[in-house]
C-alpha positions in Angstrom: 91.8 82.4 94.4 94.9 83.6 96.1 95.1 86.2 98.6 97.5 88.3 96.2 94.9 87.5 93.5 92.2 88.7 95.3 94.2 91.9 96.1 95.4 92.6 92.9 92.0 92.3 91.5 90.4 95.0 94.3 93.6 96.9 93.3 92.6 96.8 89.6 89.0 98.0 90.4 90.0 100.9 92.3 92.5 101.9 89.4 89.6 101.6 86.8 87.6 103.6 89.3 90.1 106.1 89.3 91.2 106.1 85.6 87.3 107.0 84.8 87.4 110.0 86.7 89.9 111.8 84.5 87.8 110.7 81.8 84.8 112.5 83.2 84.1 116.1 81.8 82.7 117.0 85.3 85.4 116.4 87.4 88.3 117.7 84.8 85.7 120.9 84.6 85.3 121.3 88.2 89.2 121.2 88.8 89.9 123.2 86.2 87.5 126.0 87.2 89.0 125.6 90.8 92.0 125.6 89.5 91.6 128.8 87.6 89.7 130.6 90.0 92.4 130.2 92.8 95.1 131.1 90.6 93.3 134.3 89.4 92.7 135.2 93.2 96.1 134.6 94.0 97.6 136.6 91.3 95.0 139.1 91.4 95.3 139.9 95.6 97.1 143.2 96.7 100.4 143.0 98.3 99.0 143.4 101.9 96.7 140.3 101.3 99.2 137.9 102.4 96.6 135.8 104.2 94.3 135.6 100.8 97.5 134.5 98.8 98.6 131.7 101.6 94.7 130.1 101.6 94.5 130.3 97.6 98.3 129.0 97.5 97.3 125.9 99.7 93.8 125.5 98.0 96.0 125.2 94.5 98.3 122.7 96.2 95.3 120.6 98.1 93.8 120.4 94.2 97.1 118.9 93.0 97.5 116.6 96.0 93.8 115.2 95.2 94.4 114.6 91.6 98.3 112.8 92.6 96.5 110.4 94.8 93.7 109.4 92.2 96.6 109.5 89.8 98.9 107.1 91.7 95.6 104.7 92.5 95.1 104.3 88.7 98.7 103.8 88.3 98.7 101.1 90.8 96.0 99.5 89.2 97.1 99.2 86.2 100.4 97.8 87.7 98.3 95.3 89.4 96.7 94.5 86.0 99.9 93.8 84.4 100.8 91.1 87.6 97.5 89.9 87.2 98.4 88.7 83.6 101.7 87.8 84.6 99.9 85.5 87.1 97.5 83.9 84.5 100.7 83.7 81.8 101.9 81.3 84.5 99.0 78.9 84.7 
């Protein structure tokens, strides 16, 4: 096995783990609850609660960044699998 093949296999494994998170009901429920809670607090804040609104905004953005990173790892795994499939066809 070449170094490239080993790297691709590692990316496939990481991608499968990341994709499994999106299928996990506890994961989805946790993010949905937090997103809803943060959004409700943001929208329910008084005009004078600027600091609270900022905290909730950044909390929502942080959730988005975490989800985007996990999605990126999953897609990288898919692309690595496609590259491995192509590599195996050539052999």
